C-alpha positions in Angstrom: -16.0 19.7 -6.3 -15.4 19.4 -2.5 -13.4 22.1 -0.9 -10.1 20.6 0.3 -8.7 21.3 3.7 -5.7 23.5 3.2 -2.2 22.6 4.3 -1.3 24.7 7.3 -4.9 25.3 8.3 -6.3 24.2 11.7 -7.7 20.7 11.6 -11.3 20.8 12.6 -12.3 19.3 16.0 -13.7 15.9 15.1 -15.8 13.8 17.4 -16.7 10.2 16.5 -17.4 6.9 18.3 -14.7 4.6 19.7 -15.0 0.8 19.6 -16.5 1.2 23.2 -19.2 3.5 21.7 -17.7 6.5 23.5 -17.9 9.9 21.9 -14.2 10.9 21.4 -12.2 13.7 19.9 -9.9 12.1 17.4 -7.5 15.0 17.4 -6.3 14.5 21.0 -2.9 12.8 21.3 -1.9 9.9 23.5 0.6 10.7 26.2 4.1 10.8 24.9 3.0 12.2 21.5 2.1 15.7 20.3 1.4 15.1 16.6 -1.5 13.1 15.3 -2.0 11.0 12.1 -5.6 10.6 11.2 -6.3 7.9 8.6 -9.7 8.0 7.0 -10.6 4.7 5.4 -13.5 3.5 3.2 -14.8 0.7 5.5 -14.9 -3.0 6.1 -15.9 -3.6 2.5 -12.5 -2.5 1.2 -9.8 -5.1 1.2 -7.2 -2.4 0.3 -8.2 -0.6 3.5 -7.7 -3.7 5.5 -4.2 -4.2 4.0 -3.3 -0.6 4.5 -4.4 -0.5 8.2 -2.6 -3.7 8.9 0.6 -2.4 7.4 0.2 0.9 9.3 0.1 -1.2 12.5 3.6 -2.4 11.7 4.8 1.2 11.6 3.2 2.4 14.8 6.3 2.1 17.0 8.3 4.1 14.5 5.6 6.8 14.5 5.5 6.9 18.3 9.3 7.4 18.4 8.8 10.4 16.2 6.0 11.7 18.6 3.2 10.9 16.2 0.0 9.2 17.5 -2.2 7.2 15.1 -5.9 6.8 14.7 -8.1 5.5 12.0 -11.8 6.4 11.3 -14.5 5.2 9.0 -18.2 6.0 8.3 -19.1 2.4 9.1 -21.5 1.5 11.9 -20.4 -0.1 15.1 -21.4 -3.5 13.8 -19.5 -3.1 10.6 -16.4 -2.0 12.5 -16.7 -5.0 14.9 -16.9 -7.3 11.8 -13.9 -5.6 10.3 -11.9 -6.1 13.4 -11.8 -9.8 12.7 -9.7 -9.0 9.6 -7.5 -6.4 11.3 -4.5 -6.8 13.5 -3.9 -3.2 14.6 -2.4 -1.5 17.6 -4.0 1.9 17.3 -7.4 3.3 17.9 -10.2 2.6 15.5 -13.3 4.8 15.3 -16.6 4.7 13.4 -19.5 7.0 12.6 -17.8 9.6 10.5 -20.7 11.7 9.1 -21.1 13.1 5.6 -20.8 16.6 7.1 -17.5 15.6 8.7 -16.3 14.1 5.4 -17.1 17.4 3.7 -15.4 19.4 6.4 -12.2 17.4 5.6 -12.6 17.8 1.9 -12.8 14.1 1.3 -14.2 12.5 -1.8 -17.4 10.7 -0.9 -18.8 7.7 -2.8 -22.1 5.9 -3.0 -22.1 2.1 -2.6 -22.3 0.1 -5.8 -24.6 -2.4 -4.1 -26.1 -3.3 -0.7 -23.4 -6.1 -0.4 -20.7 -3.4 -0.5 -22.2 -1.2 2.3 -25.4 0.6 3.1 -24.2 4.2 3.3 -22.1 6.9 1.6 -18.5 6.4 2.5 -15.3 8.4 2.3 -12.5 7.7 -0.1 -9.1 7.5 1.6 -7.6 10.5 3.4 -4.6 10.9 5.6 -3.9 14.0 7.7 -0.9 14.7 9.9 -1.7 17.3 12.5 1.2 19.1 14.2 1.5 20.2 17.9 -0.3 23.5 17.1 -3.3 21.6 15.7 -2.5 22.6 12.1 -2.5 20.3 9.1 1.2 19.5 8.4 0.6 16.9 5.7 -2.6 16.1 3.8 -3.3 13.3 1.3 -6.7 12.9 -0.2 -7.7 10.4 -2.9 -10.8 9.8 -4.9 -10.3 6.0 -5.0 -8.9 3.2 -3.0 -5.8 2.6 -5.1 -3.9 5.8 -4.3 -2.6 6.2 -0.8 0.7 7.4 0.7 3.5 4.9 0.7 4.0 4.1 4.4 7.6 3.0 3.8 8.3 6.5 2.7 6.0 8.6 4.9 6.7 7.0 8.2 10.5 7.4 8.3 10.0 11.0 7.0 8.0 11.9 10.1 11.2 11.9 12.3 13.1 14.0 9.7 10.2 16.4 9.3 10.2 17.0 13.1 14.0 17.0 13.6 14.6 19.5 10.8 11.6 21.7 11.5 10.5 21.0 7.9 8.0 23.7 6.9 4.4 23.0 5.9 4.5 22.6 2.1 1.8 23.6 -0.5 0.8 26.9 1.1 1.4 29.2 -1.9 -1.7 31.3 -2.5 -2.7 31.8 -6.1 
């Protein structure tokens, strides 16, 4: 059982590759934002990921108004990400090259491909992390399959309320 990243804990520094093949820290926020939404997706082989990322693009302005920057990352290769971009219409940064060690550090579920036609490497199941201005995990959602993801129509409008009301990090009770 993977160890899950705890709500309220520091989000690990995470370096991956940009579409331009630059080594980038995905936790850094764009100017005008001080929170970060990191969406981990399965890869180009997943039509549900394509649909989710395209819907997320329609919510980007609302997130920016709430001070939240958005980035998505996959374990796919540069070539796989480039091919996926043909199906995507997104307005936020896409990154590739997430390693198994990074997936484990985030507590993600990891799957093996069912066939070479699906993909050629282990890949993460969906994860979504919202990192606050202190670098801590404010919201975390991890799934073991492509069918369960946060509803963007609920999550995105909640971001402004969470910030305006200084809503506490939930789920931090220690057993």
